[in-house]
Structure formats: structure tokens, C-alpha cells
C-alpha positions as a Markdown table, in Angstrom:
| # | Residue | x | y | z |
|---|---|---|---|---|
| 1 | Met | 0.1 | 0.0 | -0.1 |
| 2 | Lys | 1.5 | 3.8 | -0.8 |
| 3 | Arg | 2.0 | 5.7 | 1.5 |
| 4 | Gly | 3.0 | 9.3 | 2.8 |
| 5 | Thr | 3.8 | 11.7 | -0.8 |
| 6 | Asp | 3.5 | 8.5 | -3.1 |
| 7 | Leu | 0.0 | 8.1 | -2.1 |
| 8 | Leu | -0.7 | 12.1 | -2.6 |
| 9 | Arg | 0.7 | 11.8 | -5.9 |
| 10 | Asp | -1.4 | 9.0 | -7.3 |
| 11 | Lys | -4.4 | 10.0 | -9.1 |
| 12 | Ser | -6.4 | 7.3 | -8.2 |
| 13 | Leu | -5.7 | 7.3 | -4.5 |
| 14 | Asn | -5.3 | 10.8 | -3.8 |
| 15 | Arg | -8.2 | 12.0 | -1.9 |
| 16 | Ser | -6.9 | 15.3 | -1.0 |
| 17 | Ile | -8.3 | 16.3 | 2.0 |
| 18 | Ala | -10.8 | 13.9 | 2.2 |
| 19 | Phe | -8.8 | 12.0 | 4.5 |
| 20 | Gly | -9.7 | 12.0 | 7.6 |
| 21 | Arg | -7.9 | 12.3 | 10.3 |
| 22 | Ala | -7.5 | 8.7 | 11.6 |
| 23 | Asp | -6.4 | 7.6 | 7.4 |
| 24 | Arg | -3.4 | 11.0 | 7.8 |
| 25 | Arg | -2.0 | 8.8 | 10.6 |
| 26 | Arg | -2.4 | 5.5 | 9.4 |
| 27 | Leu | -1.3 | 6.3 | 6.2 |
| 28 | Gly | 1.9 | 8.6 | 7.1 |
| 29 | Ile | 0.1 | 11.9 | 5.4 |
| 30 | Ala | -0.5 | 14.1 | 8.9 |
| 31 | Gly | 0.9 | 17.1 | 8.2 |
| 32 | Leu | 1.3 | 16.9 | 4.8 |
| 33 | Leu | -2.0 | 18.1 | 4.3 |
| 34 | Pro | -3.9 | 21.3 | 6.4 |
| 35 | Tyr | -6.1 | 20.8 | 9.2 |
| 36 | Ala | -9.6 | 20.7 | 7.3 |
| 37 | Val | -11.2 | 17.7 | 6.1 |
| 38 | Ala | -13.4 | 18.1 | 3.7 |
| 39 | Thr | -16.5 | 16.4 | 2.1 |
| 40 | Asp | -16.4 | 15.0 | -1.6 |
| 41 | Arg | -19.5 | 17.6 | -1.0 |
| 42 | Gln | -17.5 | 20.4 | -0.1 |
| 43 | Leu | -14.7 | 19.2 | -2.4 |
| 44 | Val | -17.1 | 19.1 | -5.8 |
| 45 | Asp | -18.8 | 22.3 | -4.4 |
| 46 | Arg | -14.9 | 24.2 | -4.3 |
| 47 | Val | -14.5 | 22.9 | -7.9 |
| 48 | Met | -17.7 | 24.1 | -9.4 |
| 49 | Val | -17.5 | 27.6 | -7.7 |
| 50 | Asn | -13.8 | 27.9 | -9.4 |
| 51 | Leu | -14.9 | 27.1 | -12.6 |
| 52 | Glu | -17.6 | 29.6 | -12.6 |
| 53 | Arg | -14.8 | 32.2 | -11.8 |
| 54 | Leu | -13.0 | 31.3 | -14.9 |
| 55 | Pro | -13.6 | 33.6 | -18.1 |
| 56 | Arg | -12.9 | 30.9 | -20.7 |
| 57 | Asp | -14.5 | 27.2 | -21.4 |
| 58 | Ile | -10.9 | 26.2 | -22.4 |
| 59 | Asp | -9.9 | 27.7 | -18.7 |
| 60 | Arg | -12.5 | 25.5 | -17.1 |
| 61 | Tyr | -11.2 | 22.7 | -19.4 |
| 62 | Met | -7.9 | 23.3 | -18.1 |
| 63 | Leu | -8.9 | 22.9 | -14.3 |
| 64 | Leu | -10.5 | 20.1 | -14.9 |
| 65 | Ser | -8.1 | 18.4 | -16.4 |
| 66 | Gly | -5.3 | 19.3 | -13.6 |
| 67 | Ile | -7.8 | 17.4 | -11.4 |
| 68 | Gln | -8.0 | 14.6 | -13.0 |
| 69 | Glu | -4.2 | 14.4 | -13.2 |
| 70 | Arg | -4.2 | 14.8 | -9.3 |
| 71 | Asn | -7.9 | 13.6 | -8.0 |
| 72 | Glu | -9.5 | 10.9 | -10.1 |
| 73 | Arg | -12.1 | 10.4 | -7.2 |
| 74 | Leu | -12.8 | 14.1 | -7.2 |
| 75 | Phe | -13.1 | 14.6 | -10.6 |
| 76 | Tyr | -15.5 | 11.8 | -11.5 |
| 77 | Arg | -17.5 | 13.4 | -9.0 |
| 78 | Thr | -17.8 | 16.2 | -10.8 |
| 79 | Val | -18.4 | 15.6 | -14.2 |
| 80 | Ile | -21.5 | 12.4 | -12.7 |
| 81 | Asp | -23.1 | 15.6 | -10.3 |
| 82 | Asn | -22.8 | 18.1 | -12.5 |
| 83 | Val | -23.2 | 16.2 | -15.6 |
| 84 | Asp | -25.0 | 19.2 | -18.2 |
| 85 | Arg | -22.5 | 21.4 | -17.1 |
| 86 | Ile | -19.4 | 19.4 | -17.3 |
| 87 | Met | -19.6 | 17.3 | -20.5 |
| 88 | Pro | -19.4 | 20.4 | -23.2 |
| 89 | Leu | -16.1 | 21.4 | -20.6 |
| 90 | Ile | -14.5 | 18.2 | -21.4 |
| 91 | Tyr | -15.6 | 16.7 | -24.6 |
| 92 | Thr | -17.3 | 18.9 | -27.8 |
| 93 | Pro | -17.5 | 21.4 | -27.8 |
| 94 | Thr | -14.6 | 22.5 | -25.9 |
| 95 | Val | -12.4 | 19.9 | -26.6 |
| 96 | Gly | -12.3 | 20.8 | -30.1 |
| 97 | Glu | -10.4 | 24.4 | -28.6 |
| 98 | Ala | -8.1 | 21.9 | -26.7 |
| 99 | Cys | -7.2 | 19.9 | -29.3 |
| 100 | Lys | -6.0 | 22.9 | -31.6 |
| 101 | Glu | -3.9 | 24.0 | -28.5 |
| 102 | Phe | -2.9 | 21.1 | -26.9 |
| 103 | Ser | 0.4 | 21.5 | -27.4 |
| 104 | His | 0.4 | 24.2 | -26.1 |
| 105 | Leu | -1.8 | 23.4 | -23.3 |
| 106 | Ala | 1.6 | 22.4 | -20.9 |
| 107 | Arg | -0.3 | 19.0 | -20.1 |
| 108 | Asp | 0.1 | 16.0 | -18.8 |
| 109 | Pro | -0.7 | 13.8 | -22.1 |
| 110 | Lys | -2.0 | 11.3 | -20.3 |
| 111 | Gly | -2.5 | 9.0 | -22.9 |
| 112 | Phe | 0.0 | 6.3 | -25.4 |
| 113 | Phe | 1.6 | 7.7 | -28.0 |
| 114 | Ile | 3.4 | 5.4 | -31.0 |
| 115 | Thr | 5.2 | 6.5 | -34.4 |
| 116 | Pro | 6.9 | 5.4 | -37.6 |
| 117 | Asp | 9.9 | 5.1 | -35.2 |
| 118 | Asp | 8.5 | 2.6 | -32.9 |
| 119 | Arg | 8.0 | -0.1 | -35.8 |
| 120 | Gly | 9.2 | -3.5 | -34.1 |
| 121 | His | 8.8 | -2.3 | -31.0 |
| 122 | Ile | 4.9 | -1.6 | -30.0 |
| 123 | Arg | 4.2 | -4.4 | -28.3 |
| 124 | Arg | 7.3 | -4.4 | -25.9 |
| 125 | Met | 6.0 | -0.5 | -25.1 |
| 126 | Leu | 2.8 | -1.6 | -24.4 |
| 127 | Gly | 4.6 | -3.0 | -21.2 |
| 128 | Asn | 5.3 | 0.8 | -20.0 |
| 129 | Trp | 1.8 | 1.2 | -19.5 |
| 130 | Pro | 1.0 | 0.8 | -15.6 |
| 131 | Lys | -2.0 | -1.1 | -16.0 |
| 132 | Asp | -2.3 | -4.7 | -16.5 |
| 133 | Asp | -6.0 | -5.3 | -17.5 |
| 134 | Ile | -7.3 | -3.0 | -20.3 |
| 135 | Arg | -10.7 | -3.0 | -20.9 |
| 136 | Val | -11.1 | -0.3 | -23.6 |
| 137 | Ile | -8.9 | 1.6 | -25.9 |
| 138 | Val | -9.9 | 4.7 | -28.0 |
| 139 | Val | -7.6 | 5.0 | -30.3 |
| 140 | Thr | -6.9 | 7.9 | -32.9 |
| 141 | Asp | -4.3 | 8.9 | -35.6 |
| 142 | Gly | -5.0 | 12.8 | -35.6 |
| 143 | Gln | -6.2 | 12.7 | -39.3 |
| 144 | Arg | -9.8 | 13.8 | -39.0 |
| 145 | Ile | -10.7 | 15.4 | -35.6 |
| 146 | Leu | -13.9 | 16.6 | -35.6 |
| 147 | Gly | -14.6 | 19.3 | -38.0 |
| 148 | Leu | -11.1 | 20.7 | -37.9 |
| 149 | Gly | -9.1 | 18.7 | -40.0 |
| 150 | Asp | -5.8 | 17.4 | -39.3 |
| 151 | Leu | -4.2 | 17.7 | -35.7 |
| 152 | Gly | -1.6 | 15.1 | -35.4 |
| 153 | Ala | -0.3 | 14.1 | -32.3 |
| 154 | Asn | -3.1 | 17.0 | -31.0 |
| 155 | Gly | -5.6 | 14.9 | -31.5 |
| 156 | Met | -5.1 | 12.8 | -28.3 |
| 157 | Gly | -7.4 | 15.0 | -26.8 |
| 158 | Ile | -10.2 | 13.1 | -28.0 |
| 159 | Pro | -9.2 | 9.9 | -26.6 |
| 160 | Ile | -8.8 | 10.9 | -23.1 |
| 161 | Gly | -12.5 | 13.1 | -23.8 |
| 162 | Lys | -14.1 | 10.2 | -24.7 |
| 163 | Leu | -13.0 | 7.7 | -22.2 |
| 164 | Ala | -13.6 | 10.2 | -19.1 |
| 165 | Leu | -17.2 | 10.2 | -20.7 |
| 166 | Tyr | -17.2 | 6.4 | -20.9 |
| 167 | Thr | -16.0 | 6.3 | -17.0 |
| 168 | Ala | -18.7 | 9.4 | -15.7 |
| 169 | Cys | -21.8 | 7.8 | -17.8 |
| 170 | Ala | -20.9 | 4.0 | -18.1 |
| 171 | Gly | -19.1 | 3.5 | -15.1 |
| 172 | Ile | -16.2 | 2.0 | -16.2 |
| 173 | Asp | -12.7 | 2.1 | -13.9 |
| 174 | Pro | -10.6 | 4.5 | -15.5 |
| 175 | Gly | -7.9 | 2.4 | -14.9 |
| 176 | Lys | -8.6 | 0.3 | -17.3 |
| 177 | Cys | -9.1 | 2.9 | -20.4 |
| 178 | Leu | -6.2 | 3.5 | -22.2 |
| 179 | Pro | -6.2 | 6.4 | -24.7 |
| 180 | Val | -4.0 | 6.2 | -27.8 |
| 181 | Thr | -2.7 | 8.0 | -30.5 |
| 182 | Leu | -1.1 | 6.9 | -33.5 |
| 183 | Asp | 1.0 | 9.5 | -34.6 |
| 184 | Val | 2.2 | 9.0 | -38.1 |
| 185 | Gly | 2.9 | 12.9 | -38.6 |
| 186 | Thr | 0.6 | 15.1 | -39.8 |
| 187 | Asn | 0.1 | 17.6 | -43.2 |
| 188 | Asn | -0.8 | 20.1 | -40.9 |
| 189 | Glu | 2.1 | 23.2 | -42.2 |
| 190 | Glu | 1.1 | 25.4 | -39.2 |
| 191 | Leu | 1.7 | 22.0 | -36.8 |
| 192 | Leu | 5.4 | 21.4 | -38.7 |
| 193 | Asn | 6.0 | 24.8 | -38.1 |
| 194 | Asp | 5.7 | 25.4 | -34.5 |
| 195 | Val | 8.4 | 24.5 | -32.4 |
| 196 | Leu | 6.3 | 23.7 | -29.4 |
| 197 | Tyr | 4.5 | 20.7 | -31.6 |
| 198 | Ile | 4.5 | 18.1 | -29.2 |
| 199 | Gly | 4.0 | 15.0 | -32.5 |
| 200 | Tyr | 6.0 | 13.4 | -35.1 |
| 201 | Pro | 7.6 | 16.5 | -37.0 |
| 202 | Arg | 7.3 | 14.6 | -40.6 |
| 203 | Lys | 4.3 | 14.5 | -43.3 |
| 204 | Arg | 2.1 | 11.6 | -42.5 |
| 205 | Val | 3.0 | 8.3 | -43.1 |
| 206 | Glu | 0.8 | 6.6 | -45.9 |
| 207 | Gly | 0.0 | 3.3 | -47.8 |
| 208 | Lys | 1.4 | 0.1 | -46.9 |
| 209 | Ala | 3.7 | 1.6 | -44.1 |
| 210 | Tyr | 0.6 | 3.2 | -42.6 |
| 211 | Phe | -1.3 | 0.0 | -42.4 |
| 212 | Asp | 1.7 | -2.1 | -41.0 |
| 213 | Leu | 1.9 | 0.3 | -38.4 |
| 214 | Val | -1.9 | -0.1 | -37.8 |
| 215 | Asp | -1.5 | -3.6 | -37.4 |
| 216 | Glu | 1.5 | -3.9 | -35.5 |
| 217 | Phe | -0.4 | -2.4 | -32.9 |
| 218 | Val | -3.4 | -3.9 | -33.7 |
| 219 | Ser | -1.3 | -7.6 | -33.2 |
| 220 | Ala | 0.5 | -5.7 | -29.8 |
| 221 | Val | -3.0 | -5.3 | -27.8 |
| 222 | Gln | -4.3 | -8.5 | -29.0 |
| 223 | Ala | -1.1 | -9.8 | -26.8 |
| 224 | Arg | -0.8 | -7.5 | -23.9 |
| 225 | Tyr | -4.6 | -6.9 | -23.5 |
| 226 | Pro | -6.4 | -9.8 | -25.2 |
| 227 | Asp | -10.1 | -8.7 | -23.6 |
| 228 | Ala | -9.7 | -4.8 | -24.9 |
| 229 | Leu | -12.2 | -3.6 | -26.8 |
| 230 | Ile | -10.5 | -1.1 | -29.6 |
| 231 | Gln | -12.9 | 2.0 | -30.7 |
| 232 | Phe | -10.9 | 3.1 | -34.0 |
| 233 | Glu | -11.6 | 7.7 | -33.8 |
| 234 | Asp | -11.6 | 10.6 | -36.0 |
| 235 | Phe | -9.5 | 8.3 | -38.0 |
| 236 | Leu | -9.9 | 9.4 | -42.6 |
| 237 | Thr | -13.2 | 8.4 | -43.7 |
| 238 | Pro | -11.4 | 6.0 | -46.3 |
| 239 | Asn | -9.2 | 4.6 | -43.5 |
| 240 | Ala | -11.5 | 4.2 | -41.1 |
| 241 | Tyr | -13.6 | 2.0 | -43.4 |
| 242 | Ala | -10.8 | -0.1 | -44.3 |
| 243 | Leu | -9.6 | -1.1 | -40.8 |
| 244 | Leu | -13.2 | -1.4 | -39.6 |
| 245 | Asn | -13.7 | -4.1 | -42.6 |
| 246 | Lys | -9.8 | -5.1 | -42.0 |
| 247 | Tyr | -10.6 | -6.1 | -38.1 |
| 248 | Arg | -14.4 | -6.3 | -37.6 |
| 249 | Asn | -14.2 | -9.7 | -37.9 |
| 250 | Arg | -10.5 | -10.6 | -36.4 |
| 251 | Val | -11.0 | -8.0 | -33.4 |
| 252 | Leu | -13.3 | -6.7 | -30.8 |
| 253 | Cys | -13.5 | -2.9 | -32.1 |
| 254 | Phe | -15.7 | -0.9 | -33.7 |
| 255 | Asn | -15.6 | 3.0 | -35.1 |
| 256 | Asp | -18.5 | 5.3 | -34.0 |
| 257 | Asp | -18.0 | 7.5 | -36.7 |
| 258 | Ile | -19.4 | 4.6 | -39.1 |
| 259 | Gln | -21.2 | 2.7 | -37.1 |
| 260 | Gly | -22.9 | 4.9 | -34.2 |
| 261 | Thr | -21.4 | 4.9 | -30.4 |
| 262 | Ala | -25.2 | 4.0 | -28.9 |
| 263 | Ala | -25.1 | 1.1 | -31.8 |
| 264 | Val | -22.4 | -0.3 | -29.8 |
| 265 | Ala | -23.2 | -2.7 | -26.4 |
| 266 | Leu | -19.9 | -2.2 | -23.9 |
| 267 | Ala | -20.5 | -5.5 | -21.9 |
| 268 | Gly | -18.4 | -7.0 | -19.2 |
| 269 | Val | -15.6 | -3.7 | -19.2 |
């Protein structure tokens, strides 16, 4: 069991000042938190007050993203209790702006990035992800993000946001979710010329090399996470159809841009 600062730095365990006095002594965090002991309701109310003080929705997105990085319990409690207010902040429409600015937001990316330089190593790389039982993977290649076009690695905001909704609205354990970006480059010249761009700074890999990379990724997922559902998200339409047709009878997968999320039952996750 984690104790002390290791506990407070673990977003899945940290409860901040909601830890009671007995737990503070038992877990070695006495003195690491201020005197007050707050209820979950009080913490949520504080988040909502601070959200409304901010001038822009992108600022509200940033605040919520920071909470998600530090205290998952509080993040999801806030979303669940205020879903009508929070959903547009963590997904559409605000996530579109967040994706456009993703390289400039200076936040923990929260997901798993795969590039063409990783060919031949993806299965081993998946071993770096700290969770052993992943059940839902949302993967994008960033080429058709909402109505914004090719955003490359900045498209990671979409898998992060969609999985947050699956947790808040469907009760899927966030520890069993994995957001992935297949960062195969971008044809967006503005991004390629941006010195702060976090992605693979090349033109998009296409054709056989592209599909071979996707195939290695799918095979690596099946090897490490055989029970995982793969959701393909915001791929260019011809690629989306090609991938769905290739894997639909071989792998537990779907593409909600083609099939529609509402048509798919997420069972056993």
C-alpha cells in the first residue's frame, strides 16, 4: 500500500483533504495536508465555484484536466454530479479548442503515443503502460479531428475526453481505459512549423507503411490486452472503412464515426 507523498501523488488514490484524521495518521500523510477535513460534496462545490470564476471554457477545461491528473475521484464525482454543465467542457465543443492548442497547454498528455519510429517495438512498449488489465482502448491517428481536420498528435484530446465520458456515464473503471494516438505525422503545415508541437514532425506516413503500423499496434494489443475493445476514432473516412473492414471479424472493435456509439453495447468492461 502506498503511503505519504507517494499516495498523494497517485491520482487514483489521492483524496486530498477528504482524508480523515485517522487515515492521515495510518497512511503517513499527517502534516502533508492542511487541518480541514472536507466532504466529497464540499470538494465538488469548491471545484464548481472555481470553474464559474474562470472567463473561458478552455480555462475550465484546463482546471478540470489538472484535477483529473491529481485526484480522479474528485474529477469523476464532479462530472457525475454536474454532467450537463461539465460534459461540454471535457468533450465537445471545448475539446476541439483543446486539441488545437494541445501542444501549448503544458499538461500531462495522459495517453500512449506510437510513432513510425516505434515499428518493431510496439508490443514491448505497451509493457510500459502501468495497468495490466485494459478493457477499452480509444485510438486516433489525429487526421480528422471533429470538423478541424488534421491535428496530428494534438488529437490525443479526443481519446482522453471520450474515455472520461465512458467512465462518468457508463461506470467503466478509468484504470481499465487506455487513450492512444497513432502519431504517424501530420500534413498540417502550421503544426509542422510550430516549435512547440509535441508530435512526430514529419508528413503523414501513408499506404502500406501506415497500415503495417496499425496492424502491429492491433497485434500488440491482442497480445498484451486480449480482452480489450478497440475503438477507432476520428480517422479519415477511407482509412476508417479500410480498418473496420479489415478487423471487424478478427478483433473486438468498432468505429463510432461509421457505426455510431449508441449502436454498440460495451459489455463486460
